[in-house]
C-alpha positions as CSV (number, residue, x, y, z in Angstrom):
1,M,-27.4,11.9,-5.4
2,R,-23.5,11.6,-6.9
3,D,-20.8,13.5,-7.9
4,I,-18.5,11.0,-10.1
5,L,-15.4,12.2,-11.5
6,L,-14.1,9.8,-14.1
7,L,-11.0,9.9,-14.9
8,G,-9.2,8.5,-18.1
9,D,-5.7,7.6,-18.4
10,E,-3.8,8.7,-22.1
11,S,-0.4,7.4,-22.1
12,G,1.4,6.5,-24.7
13,S,0.4,2.4,-23.0
14,I,-3.4,3.3,-24.1
15,G,-3.0,4.9,-27.0
16,W,-5.6,7.0,-28.8
17,Y,-7.5,4.0,-30.4
18,N,-7.8,2.2,-27.0
19,F,-8.6,5.8,-25.6
20,E,-11.2,6.3,-27.6
21,K,-12.5,2.6,-26.3
22,M,-12.5,3.8,-22.9
23,K,-14.4,7.1,-23.7
24,N,-16.8,4.6,-24.8
25,A,-17.2,3.2,-21.3
26,F,-17.8,6.6,-19.7
27,K,-20.3,7.3,-22.5
28,A,-21.9,3.9,-21.0
29,V,-22.1,5.1,-17.5
30,A,-23.2,8.5,-18.4
31,Q,-26.0,7.0,-20.1
32,N,-26.9,3.9,-17.6
33,V,-26.3,5.4,-14.5
34,N,-29.4,5.4,-11.5
35,G,-31.2,7.9,-11.2
36,G,-29.4,9.8,-14.4
37,I,-27.9,12.8,-14.6
38,G,-28.9,16.5,-13.1
39,D,-27.9,18.6,-10.4
40,Q,-30.9,16.7,-8.2
41,S,-29.6,13.0,-9.1
42,T,-26.0,12.3,-10.5
43,Q,-23.1,15.0,-11.3
44,I,-20.4,14.0,-13.7
45,A,-17.2,15.5,-14.1
46,M,-14.1,14.4,-16.7
47,M,-10.4,14.5,-16.2
48,S,-7.6,12.7,-18.0
49,F,-3.8,12.0,-17.5
50,S,-0.5,10.8,-18.2
51,R,2.3,12.8,-17.1
52,W,0.1,15.9,-16.1
53,S,-3.6,16.0,-15.6
54,R,-6.3,17.6,-18.1
55,L,-9.6,19.2,-17.0
56,Q,-12.0,17.9,-19.3
57,F,-14.9,19.3,-17.6
58,G,-16.7,20.2,-14.3
59,F,-19.7,18.4,-12.7
60,D,-22.1,21.1,-13.2
61,Q,-21.5,21.8,-16.8
62,Y,-23.6,19.2,-18.2
63,E,-27.1,19.3,-16.7
64,T,-28.1,15.3,-19.2
65,A,-26.6,12.4,-19.9
66,D,-26.7,13.4,-23.8
67,E,-24.4,16.6,-23.0
68,V,-22.1,14.6,-20.8
69,V,-21.9,11.7,-23.8
70,Q,-21.2,15.1,-26.2
71,G,-18.5,16.1,-23.0
72,I,-16.8,12.6,-23.6
73,S,-16.8,12.9,-27.2
74,A,-15.3,16.2,-28.0
75,T,-12.6,14.8,-25.7
76,I,-9.0,14.5,-27.4
77,F,-6.0,12.3,-26.7
78,R,-3.5,14.2,-26.2
79,G,-1.0,11.3,-25.2
80,G,2.1,11.2,-22.7
81,Y,4.9,9.7,-20.9
82,R,4.1,7.5,-17.9
83,S,0.6,7.8,-16.0
84,K,1.4,9.6,-13.2
85,I,-1.8,7.9,-11.5
86,G,-1.1,9.8,-7.5
87,N,-0.6,13.3,-8.9
88,A,-4.2,13.0,-11.2
89,L,-5.5,11.3,-8.1
90,L,-3.9,14.5,-5.8
91,D,-5.3,17.0,-8.7
92,A,-8.8,15.5,-8.8
93,N,-8.5,16.1,-5.1
94,T,-7.3,19.7,-5.5
95,W,-9.3,20.8,-8.5
96,M,-12.3,18.6,-9.3
97,F,-13.9,18.0,-5.8
98,Q,-14.6,22.3,-5.4
99,Q,-17.7,23.8,-5.4
100,S,-15.9,26.1,-8.0
101,Q,-16.0,22.9,-10.4
102,G,-19.7,22.0,-10.1
103,M,-19.4,20.0,-6.5
104,R,-22.6,20.3,-4.5
105,S,-20.9,19.6,-0.5
106,F,-17.4,18.8,1.1
107,P,-17.4,15.1,1.7
108,G,-18.1,14.5,5.5
109,P,-20.2,13.3,8.1
110,G,-23.7,14.1,7.5
111,D,-23.1,14.4,4.0
112,N,-26.2,13.2,1.6
113,I,-23.9,13.3,-1.5
114,D,-21.6,10.3,-2.5
115,H,-18.1,11.7,-4.0
116,E,-16.7,9.1,-6.4
117,I,-14.3,8.9,-8.9
118,L,-13.9,6.3,-12.0
119,I,-10.6,6.0,-13.1
120,A,-10.1,3.9,-16.4
121,T,-6.5,2.5,-16.2
122,D,-3.8,0.1,-17.4
123,G,-1.3,0.6,-14.5
124,C,1.4,0.7,-16.1
125,R,4.2,3.3,-15.7
126,T,3.0,4.4,-12.4
127,S,4.9,3.6,-8.7
128,L,4.8,4.3,-5.4
129,G,7.4,6.5,-5.8
130,Y,4.9,8.9,-8.5
131,Y,2.7,10.0,-5.5
132,L,0.5,6.9,-5.6
133,T,-0.1,6.8,-1.6
134,S,-0.3,10.1,-1.2
135,G,-2.7,11.0,-4.2
136,L,-4.9,7.4,-2.1
137,R,-4.7,9.2,0.8
138,A,-5.9,12.3,-0.3
139,I,-9.6,11.0,-1.5
140,K,-9.9,9.1,1.1
141,K,-8.9,11.6,3.6
142,R,-12.2,13.4,2.6
143,G,-14.1,10.2,1.6
144,I,-14.1,10.2,-1.8
145,K,-14.4,6.3,-3.4
146,L,-12.4,5.1,-5.9
147,S,-13.0,2.7,-8.2
148,V,-11.1,1.3,-10.6
149,L,-11.4,-0.1,-14.3
150,A,-8.6,-1.8,-15.1
151,I,-7.4,-2.8,-18.6
152,Y,-4.9,-6.1,-18.3
153,A,-1.4,-5.4,-19.0
154,R,0.8,-8.4,-19.3
155,D,3.4,-7.0,-17.0
156,P,2.7,-7.6,-13.5
157,R,3.8,-4.8,-11.6
158,C,0.8,-2.5,-13.6
159,Q,-1.8,-5.6,-12.1
160,E,-0.1,-4.8,-8.6
161,T,-0.3,-1.4,-9.1
162,I,-3.9,-1.3,-9.5
163,R,-4.7,-4.1,-7.3
164,S,-3.4,-1.8,-4.5
165,M,-5.1,1.0,-5.4
166,V,-8.7,-0.4,-3.8
167,D,-9.5,-1.8,-0.4
168,D,-12.4,-3.5,-1.6
169,P,-12.8,-5.8,-4.4
170,N,-15.9,-5.0,-5.6
171,D,-14.7,-1.6,-6.3
172,L,-12.3,-3.6,-9.1
173,Y,-13.7,-4.3,-12.7
174,E,-10.7,-6.0,-14.3
175,V,-11.2,-6.5,-17.9
176,G,-9.1,-9.4,-20.2
177,D,-8.1,-6.8,-23.1
178,W,-10.0,-4.1,-25.2
179,A,-12.0,-6.6,-27.1
180,A,-13.7,-7.4,-23.2
181,L,-14.2,-3.6,-21.9
182,D,-15.7,-3.4,-25.9
183,N,-18.2,-6.6,-24.1
184,M,-18.7,-4.7,-21.7
185,N,-19.7,-1.4,-22.6
186,E,-22.0,-3.2,-24.8
187,Q,-23.5,-5.5,-21.8
188,V,-23.8,-2.1,-19.8
189,Q,-26.0,-0.2,-23.1
190,A,-28.1,-3.4,-23.0
191,G,-29.0,-2.8,-19.0
192,A,-27.1,-5.3,-17.7
193,C,-25.9,-3.4,-15.4
194,R,-26.1,-0.1,-13.5
195,P,-23.6,1.9,-13.0
């Protein structure tokens, strides 16, 4: 069993058009996750962030993949200046990974539920000064696994930020551009891989 938080970057460097592509990636995950969606399998929640974090829906709000997809579709791009990834991770830890949002157990020894965050971002306009390290530390301390769907940005500092977020390179999924993200979504939908 898994509790997976989808965390989408809605900053200005992403833009509304590409935010829709990011939502398509999240929908592909929801429709193809191993074991399906439900209270006895995987539960999915969603947040978005730029300067501020926004709750979209909690872990127990939707009980089927179709409902999760509808919830993701209903998410509206608000935009914002900067991607405060560290703050978003702190907010995810504080707001989402709580029983009040449908999380089924507290991460720790003997817990049979995997707690995970899949963040989709270009990593731009964030830095260690935006609490990135404290956000990473907070989720690791609670045993929450972080996977990163990284959309390539020309600024090498963005890529450096993204690569610093994961300990295991297998938890980093880099796509070269937005067209490559569309292609990846099609492959997941076609059953080429299971998230």
